[in-house]
C-alpha positions as CSV (number, residue, x, y, z in Angstrom):
1,X,0.0,0.0,0.0
2,X,1.5,3.3,-1.1
3,X,1.4,6.4,1.1
4,X,0.8,9.3,-1.2
5,X,1.5,11.7,1.6
6,X,5.0,10.4,2.2
7,X,8.0,12.0,0.3
8,X,8.8,9.9,-2.7
9,X,5.7,7.8,-2.3
10,X,7.4,5.4,0.1
11,X,5.5,2.4,1.3
12,X,4.1,3.2,4.7
13,X,4.3,-0.5,5.6
14,X,8.1,-0.5,5.4
15,X,9.0,3.1,6.2
16,X,9.6,4.3,9.7
17,X,6.8,6.6,10.5
18,X,7.3,9.3,13.2
19,X,4.2,10.9,14.6
20,X,4.7,14.5,16.0
21,X,3.6,14.6,19.6
22,X,4.2,16.3,22.8
23,X,5.6,14.6,25.9
24,X,4.1,12.0,28.1
25,X,3.9,12.5,31.8
26,X,7.0,10.5,32.5
27,X,9.0,12.5,30.0
28,X,8.3,15.8,31.7
29,X,10.9,16.6,34.3
30,X,10.4,19.3,36.9
31,X,12.9,22.1,36.4
32,X,13.2,21.6,32.6
33,X,12.6,24.7,30.5
34,X,11.3,24.5,26.9
35,X,11.9,27.5,24.7
36,X,9.2,27.6,22.0
37,X,10.2,28.7,18.5
38,X,9.4,30.3,16.2
39,X,8.1,33.5,17.9
40,X,4.9,35.1,16.7
41,X,4.7,38.7,15.5
42,X,1.3,40.0,16.4
43,X,-0.3,42.3,13.9
44,X,-3.1,44.8,13.9
45,X,-5.2,42.3,12.0
46,X,-4.6,39.6,14.6
47,X,-5.6,41.9,17.4
48,X,-8.7,43.3,15.7
49,X,-9.9,39.8,14.6
50,X,-9.3,38.2,18.0
51,X,-11.0,41.1,19.8
52,X,-14.1,41.1,17.6
53,X,-14.4,37.3,17.4
54,X,-14.4,37.2,21.2
55,X,-16.9,40.1,21.4
56,X,-14.4,42.3,23.3
57,X,-15.1,45.9,22.2
58,X,-12.4,47.4,24.5
59,X,-11.3,50.7,22.8
60,X,-7.7,50.1,23.9
61,X,-7.6,47.2,21.4
62,X,-9.7,48.7,18.6
63,X,-9.7,52.5,18.6
64,X,-6.4,54.1,17.5
65,X,-7.5,57.7,18.2
66,X,-8.8,56.9,21.7
67,X,-5.7,54.8,22.5
68,X,-3.3,57.5,21.3
69,X,-4.6,59.7,24.2
70,X,-4.1,56.9,26.8
71,X,-1.0,56.2,28.9
72,X,0.7,53.9,26.4
73,X,-0.1,56.1,23.4
74,X,-1.2,53.3,21.1
75,X,-3.5,50.3,20.9
76,X,-2.6,47.3,23.1
77,X,-2.7,43.7,22.0
78,X,-5.6,42.0,23.7
79,X,-4.1,40.2,26.7
80,X,-6.3,37.1,26.1
81,X,-4.7,36.8,22.6
82,X,-1.3,36.9,24.3
83,X,-2.3,34.0,26.6
84,X,-3.8,32.0,23.7
85,X,-0.6,32.4,21.6
86,X,1.6,31.4,24.5
87,X,-0.4,28.2,25.1
88,X,-0.4,27.6,21.3
89,X,3.4,28.0,21.1
90,X,3.8,25.3,23.7
91,X,1.6,22.6,22.2
92,X,3.9,21.0,19.6
93,X,6.7,20.7,22.0
94,X,4.9,19.8,25.2
95,X,1.2,18.7,24.9
96,X,0.3,17.7,21.3
97,X,-1.6,14.4,21.5
98,X,-0.5,13.8,25.1
99,X,-2.9,16.2,26.9
100,X,-6.1,14.8,28.4
101,X,-7.4,18.1,29.6
102,X,-6.4,21.6,30.6
103,X,-7.4,21.9,34.3
104,X,-6.8,25.6,34.9
105,X,-4.8,28.8,34.7
106,X,-3.6,30.7,37.8
107,X,-1.3,33.5,38.7
108,X,-1.9,35.4,35.4
109,X,0.1,38.6,35.1
110,X,0.8,41.1,32.3
111,X,3.8,43.2,33.5
112,X,4.3,45.0,30.2
113,X,2.0,45.4,27.2
114,X,2.4,44.0,23.7
115,X,1.9,46.4,20.8
116,X,1.1,45.7,17.1
117,X,4.3,44.5,15.5
118,X,5.8,43.1,18.6
119,X,7.1,39.5,18.4
120,X,6.0,37.1,21.3
121,X,8.5,34.4,22.4
122,X,7.5,32.0,25.1
123,X,8.9,29.3,27.3
124,X,7.5,26.7,29.6
125,X,9.0,25.5,32.8
126,X,7.8,22.2,34.3
127,X,7.2,23.2,37.9
128,X,5.7,20.0,39.4
129,X,4.0,16.8,38.6
130,X,2.2,13.9,40.3
131,X,0.3,10.9,39.2
132,X,-3.5,11.2,39.3
133,X,-5.0,9.5,42.3
134,X,-8.4,9.0,40.5
135,X,-7.4,8.6,36.8
136,X,-5.0,5.6,36.3
137,X,-2.6,6.2,33.4
138,X,-2.7,10.0,33.8
139,X,-0.8,12.6,35.7
140,X,-1.2,16.2,36.7
141,X,1.5,18.6,35.6
142,X,2.1,22.2,36.7
143,X,3.6,24.3,33.9
144,X,4.9,27.9,34.3
145,X,4.7,29.9,31.1
146,X,6.7,33.1,30.5
147,X,6.2,35.4,27.4
148,X,8.7,38.0,26.3
149,X,8.7,40.5,23.5
150,X,11.5,40.8,20.9
151,X,13.6,42.9,23.4
152,X,13.4,40.2,26.1
153,X,10.9,42.2,28.2
154,X,8.5,39.9,30.1
155,X,5.0,40.6,28.9
156,X,3.0,37.8,30.4
157,X,3.4,35.0,33.0
158,X,0.9,32.4,34.2
159,X,0.7,28.9,35.7
160,X,-1.1,26.2,33.9
161,X,-2.3,22.8,35.3
162,X,-2.7,20.0,32.8
163,X,-3.9,16.4,32.9
164,X,-1.4,14.4,30.8
165,X,-1.3,10.9,29.6
166,X,1.4,8.5,30.8
167,X,2.9,6.5,27.9
168,X,1.4,3.3,29.3
169,X,-2.0,4.9,29.9
170,X,-2.1,6.3,26.3
171,X,-1.1,2.9,24.9
172,X,-3.9,1.1,27.0
173,X,-6.4,3.7,25.8
174,X,-5.4,3.1,22.2
175,X,-5.7,-0.6,22.6
176,X,-9.3,-0.2,23.6
177,X,-10.0,0.7,20.0
178,X,-10.1,4.4,20.3
179,X,-9.3,6.4,17.2
180,X,-5.7,7.6,17.0
181,X,-5.2,11.2,18.0
């Protein structure tokens, strides 16, 4: 059987197939820091679209004339967009296909604003982890996220709690006939 999506049309039955995924519970070590790349340059269009899609009419995000008269002198990137991009930047490296559920965000802070044209770089530090007492094959991981602009200035920090698969738990779940994720 030929795999048309593989380079050169290699036979998927004989080729080594690598699935992109995040890390299982046991692969996450407290103290490890993951730098997420590439950064994301946030544009006016990103900010306006996100703000309007989320029904946030805050003039500080949408009204250039109003914002010019405010303390920062220009529109601010919606802080919820900043959070969403930071979580998104971490997915491929940390949680893609290995996350069961996001359990919560705490300690959210925005010490410096992002402006249109700023580039957001983020990193995730594994702060703590423990096996779940009620969900065999899963563990709870505490992740500390930090976002910086292109100058290295911290623009956002938050702590995220995630329910993650263990490798064995994931394999057992797949063996039950669940569709691959």
